N, C-alpha and C positions, 0 to 999 in steps of 0.2 A: 469689555466683555467679548468673548468669542461666540460666534454663532455655530452651534453644533448641528451637524446633519442628523436627521432621524435615521436609525439603522434600517437597512433594507428589509422588506417583508420576507418572512420565511416562506420557503416553498411549501406547497400543499403536501400533506402526507401521501406517501406512495401507497398504491393499491397492493393487495396481496399478490396479484399476478406480476406486477412490476418487481416486487421484492423477490418473488420466486425466480424471476428471470435474472435478476442481479446475482442471486446466490448461485444459480446454475452457471453463469458466466465466470464467477469467482472460482468455483470448484474446477471448472474446465482449465482455468489459467494457473491453478496451483499444481506444482509438480508432484508426482506420486512419490512415495518413499523410496522406490527403486531408483528413480531419477535423481532424487535429492542426495543419495549416497554416492552418485557418480559425478558430483560437482568437481571441477578442477581444483587442484591444490593452490592455484594462483591466488585465490581469495585469502588463504591463510598467509601466504607470503606478503601480500599487500598489507595486511594488518600488522605483521611483524615489521615490515619496512617503515610503516607510519610511526611505530613506536620508537624506532631508531632515530627518526628525524628530530623528535623532541629532544 
């Protein structure tokens, strides 16, 4: 028989202040729609190139 380790304990729930701070940081790191439309075409070429490799 194998000895299984007990799963690690869960982190305590976040406070509202911590959640609000996380959300604020996520919004800050998310590009605005104006910036999203200016993404380089390079990403599309990479996806097409990956399809050709298969």
